[in-house]
N, C-alpha and C positions, 0 to 999 in steps of 0.2 A: 633817656640816657641808658646806656648799657655798659657792662663791664665784662672783662674776660678774665679767666683764672690767671694768676701770676705766672710768668715765665720763670721756671726754676733757677736758671743760671744768671738771670739779669740782676744787676745792682744799679740802683739809682741814687743819686745825691740831689736832694731838693733843698735849695738855699733860699732863705728869707728870714723874716722875724718869726722866731719859733717860741711858742708858749704851750705849756701843759701843766696840769695840776697833780699834786701828790696827796693833798688832804684839803680839808675845809678851811678856806681863808678867814672865815668868821672866828675860828678858834685857834688858828696857828699862824705864826709869822712866817714860817718857812713852807708855806702851802703850795708854792708853785715855782717853776723854773722858767726863765725867760732869757732868750739870747737875741739881742738886737740884730746881729749878723750871725744867724744860726744855720744849722744844716741837719737834715734827716738823712741818714744812710739806710736805704731800704734794700733788702736782699730777699728774693723769693717771697715777696708779699709781706714781710715782717720787718719791724724796726731792728736794725743792727746797732745803731748808735744815734744819739741826738745830743747836740751841744753847740758850742761856739765853733763857727766855721774855721777860724784860724787854728784852733786846738785840734780839730778833727780832720782837717784837709789831707793830712798825710795818710789817713785811714781809708780815703776814697780810692778804690782799686783803679788801676790803669784800665782805660776802656769803659769805665762806668758811664752811664748816661747822666749828665748833669742838667738839671732843670732849674732855671733861675726865676725865683719869685721875690727877689729883693725889693724891699719897700712894702711888701704885702705881709699879712700876718698868717702864719701857718699854725693851726691847732687841731686837736683830734676832732673827728666828725661828731656832730651832735647825735645824742641818743634820746629819742622821744619815747617816754615810758607809758604813754596812754593815748592811743589814737585809734579811731574806728574807721577802718578802710571802707566798709559798706555805706558810710555816711558822707563819702566824698561828694556825691552829687546833690546832697541836701544841705550843704554848708550855706550859711546865711539865709536860712528859712525863718520867716517871722513867726514869733510865738510869744504868748504872755508868760510862759514858764515851762519847767522841765517836763512835767507829766503830760501837758497838752502837746508839747513838742514831740514827745515819744509817740503819742497816739496819732498825731496828725501827719507827721513826716517820716519819723524813723521806722516805725513798724511797717507801713506800706512799702517803703523803699527796700527794706531788708527782705521782704517777700520775694523780690526779683532775683535774689541770689541763690534760689533753688536751681536756676538755670546756669550750668557751667560756663556757657559762652559769655553770658552777661557778667558773671563773677570774674572771668578771666580778663575781660575788657577793662573793668574798673580796676582790677589789680595792677594792670600795666600802667594805667594813668596814675594810680596811687604811688607806685614805685618811682615814676618820673618826678612827681611832686616832692617826694621825700628827698631825692637826690638833688633836685634843683634848688632846694632850700638848705642843703648841707647836712641833711640827716642821713647818716650812714648805717644806723642801727635803730630798730624800733620794736616796741612791744605793742602789737596791734590786735584789734578785735576783728573777728569775722562775724558771721551770723549763726543762727541755729543750724544751718545747712552744712553738711560735710563738704559739699561742693565749693562753698565759699572759702573754707580753710585750705582745701586742696589747691584752689586757684592761686591764693596768695603765697602759699609755700612754694608752689612751682615757679611763680614769677620771681620770688626772692632767690630761689636756688639758681635760676637761670642767670641772674645778675650777680651771684656770689655775695649777697647781702647777709648780714647777721640780723636775723629776725625771729621774733617770738609771736605766735598767734595761737588761737584755739577756738574751737566751735563753742558758740554761746549755748548755755544751758538754761532753759525756761520751760517749766511745766505747769505754770498757773499765772493768772493775772496778766495775760497777754493774748493777742488774737490766736484763734485756733490754728491759723495757717503758719504760725511761728512756734507752735507748742510741741515739745517732745515729752518724754516721760523720764522718770528717774532711771529706769532700766535702759531705755534706748539711748538716752543722753550719755550715760556711763559707757555703754557699749561702743557708741560712735567715737567717743573721746579716746577710748583705749585703742580702737582701730587706727585713728589718726596718729596717736603716739607711736604706734608700731611702724607706721609708714614714714613719719617725718622727724620725730624727736631725736636729736643728735646727728641728723644727716647733714654733713658739711657744716654750714653755719646757722642751722635752723634749730629751734627749740619749741617745745609745746607748753602752752599755758592752760591749766584747768580754769574754765571761764564761766562761773555762774554770773548772770548779768547783774543782779543785785538781789538781796534777800527777798523782796516782795514777789519776785517772779519765780522763785524756787520753793517747792514744798519742803517740809522737814525731810521727807524721803530723798528728795534730790540733793539737798545739802549734805545729808548723811552719805550719799553716794559720792559726792565730791570729796568728802573726807576720806572715803575708802580709796578713791583714785590717788589722793595725795599721799596716803600711806604706801600704796602699791608702787608709786613712781616718785620717790623722794627727791629726785633731781628735776622734776617738772616744775615749772613756774605756776603761780596762781595769780589770777587777776579778777578784780571785781570793783564795785563801787561801794562807798560807805559815807554816810552823813554829808551828802552833797547839798541838800535842800531841806528847808524846815518842813514843808508839806510831806516830803518823802520820809523824814525822820518820824513824824507823827504817825504816818501810815504804818511804818515798820513796828512801832510800839503797839499799835492795834493788832497787827498780825502775829506778833510774837510777845504776848503779855508776860510770859515766863522769863524773858531775857532781861538782864539788868540794863543792857544798852544795845544799840545797833551792832557795835563791834563785838559784843559778847556773843552774838549769834554765830558769827564766823569762828570765833575762838572755840565755842562749844563743839563745833564740828571738825575741829582740827585744821582749820584753814589759816591760822595765824602762825607764820614761820618765816625763816629767811627764804627769799625768792618769791614772797607774796607781795603783790603791788596793789595798794588800795587807792583808787581814784578819789580825789577831793579831800575827804577827812576834815571838813570844816567844823562840824558840830560835834566835837568830842569833848568829854570832860577830862578832868585830871587823871582819874583812874584809867580811862581808856588810852590816854596818851602814854601813860607809863606802861601799860600792857603792850601797846604797839611798839614802843621802843625796846622793851625787854625781849620781845619775840624775834627781833631781827627783820621783821617785815618793813616795808617802805611805803611812803606816801608819794603818789603822783600828783603834784600840784598843777592844776589846770586853770590858770588865771583868766584866759580869754573866754573860756567856757563859763566860768563862774560869773563873770561880768555880763556876758551875753544873755544868760538865762536868769540873771538876778539872784543867783544862789547864795552869795555871801562872800566874805573876805577871809582868806586863810590867815591864821594867827601865827605869825613868825615868832613873836615873843614867847608864846607857850611852846611852840615847836622847838625853839632853841633850848628852853628851860628843861625840856625832857630829852634833848638830843635825838630827836626823831630823824630817821633816814629820809630826807626829802629829795625828791627829784623833780624835774620840770617836764611838762607834757603839753601838747597842743590840744588834745581832746577833740580834734576834728571829728564830726561836724558840729557839735555844740560849740567847740572852739572855732574861732573865726579866721585862722590862718595856719598853714603848714609851716610857717617860718618860726623857728625857735628864737630868732631875734625879736620878732614882734611879740612873741610869748614872753620874753624877758621884759620888754617894754611894759606889758600889762602886769607882770609880776612885781616890778618895781613900784608901780602905782598902787596896786593892791596893798603892798607892804606899807607904803606911805600912809594910806588911809587908816592903818592900825598904829601909826606913830613909829614905824620901823624903817630904818634905812637899809635897803638891800643893795649892796655894792655891786658894781659891774663884775669885779673879780669873782664874787660869789655866784652871780648869775651864770657866768660861763662855767664855773665849777659844777653847778647843779646840772647843767646841760651836757656835761662830759663825764668827768671822773666820778661824781656822786652817783650818777646812774649806773656806771660800770660797777662800782662797789656794791650798790644795792642788788644788782643782778648776779653778783659773784663773778664778774667778768674782768676784774682788775688786772689780771694777767693776759687778757685778750684784747680789749679795746679801752678807749677812754683816756689813754695817756701815751706818751712816747717812751715808756720803759722798754729797754731792749727785750725782744721776744714778742712784744705785742703785735697784733695784726695792724698793718699800715693803712688804717682808715683815717684820712685827714682831709681838711678843707683849707682853702686859701681865701682870706677876706681882703677885699680891695678897699683901701681908704680913699680911693678916688672914684668910687662907684657912682656917686651922684655929685652934682655941683655943691650941694649943701654939706654932704659928708666930707667932701674934699676940703672945703673951706674950714669946717670945724676941725678936721684932722690936722690941718696946718697949724692950728693954735693949741693942739693937745700937747701938754708938756710931760705927762705921765702916762704909764700904761693904763691906769684906771680911767683917765680921761678918754683915751682912745677907745677902750672897750665900751665905756658908757655911751660914747657917740654912736658906735655900732649898734648897741642895744636900743637906744632911744630913736635913732633915725634910720636904722637899717631894715632891710627885708631881703627877698631873694636876689636883688640886684647886687648886694654886697658879696654874694658867694661867687668868687671868681673862678674857682676850680674845685673839683671834688675828686678824691682818689679813694678807691676801694681795693684793699689788699695791694696797695702800691700801684694800681692801674688807674689811669684817668677814666672817669665816668663821663661819657659824652664826648663831644667834639671840641671842648674848650681848652684842651691841654696846650701849653706853649711849645714851640719847637725846642727840641733839645740841641745842645751844642757840645 
């Protein structure tokens, strides 16, 4: 799938069932807006207006391109907050656990990304998979090689996608062929920031893989980068797996906890995304919430690797900023719908009911808020970039049959989440432009 930059003069009106979120439906009754017969008015790639079609019809300019998706659900594009693009080709690799999986599959595969041509080929396929599954923004991982980050940035820029990535930093406890140093890692990161951060719809993430693979010197260098580039993102892993947590405690005996290590080096702040965060205590949850950092909840990965169940009760009690992520290739699907399916079941195992409304919120507005993008993507607030998707309630015979019986918005969304996958994604729009060849004829 490819996109082209928006034509400055064109206005489009996209009609259908329109839904977007304003806040968390778990805590607010007025969390979303929904119009059964709604319309988006898009000008120069941005939302000009969203609302009831009858109320807004008079605002559609003469000569505007009108696209009819009536009967289908239009909502903001999904935002995947934790996904490893170099692991695309090792998805669904058998392993008894996280550390074995890293050593057996992940590290050997990531070695190949030293070659720019290989990295570029995977980046192209990766971007296709994101768009095919309705993901229009992502916080992605590259490898230790600058070529890997360059390739993904270039591919995202070519398609006009909103994307964050960063060169992985590892200077110990990893194969020599993937090892940098505190100095070289910081230097390479700064060079990549100068080339890509803030260019069009691209942003950089300072990316220590996880505490065990970075020395104190490297973590200190990450903190220095964070201070030097306060608008850069930070991404890493924390408290994913019991064996990993035990290992971290042995490597950092002076730290109160796994999260404390990152806090000590100045890596706990707004714009920081922590993958997994399963094994946190009350103090850590409070610190995480107070910092403004966010959790990337990765349920398919947690299930696949047997890591554990995210605790939504404690998460809510501390008002953590939670987002939803596929974590490919430990995660088993690029589909945010299949990720919702797993998230619901993980929550149920903890005695928690995760509603469909909240799942769709986590995959859109919650992620945008966590990334500081609430005025850019994740909703249909006027001025936002027009990244949106169209879900088809007739996508499969079973979904069609269930949709006919859906009496509420919650039931329809729940059917999409429990039964859906990439087939449900009828159309994808990036900055108001159709991505791929699936756009319906205008009239």
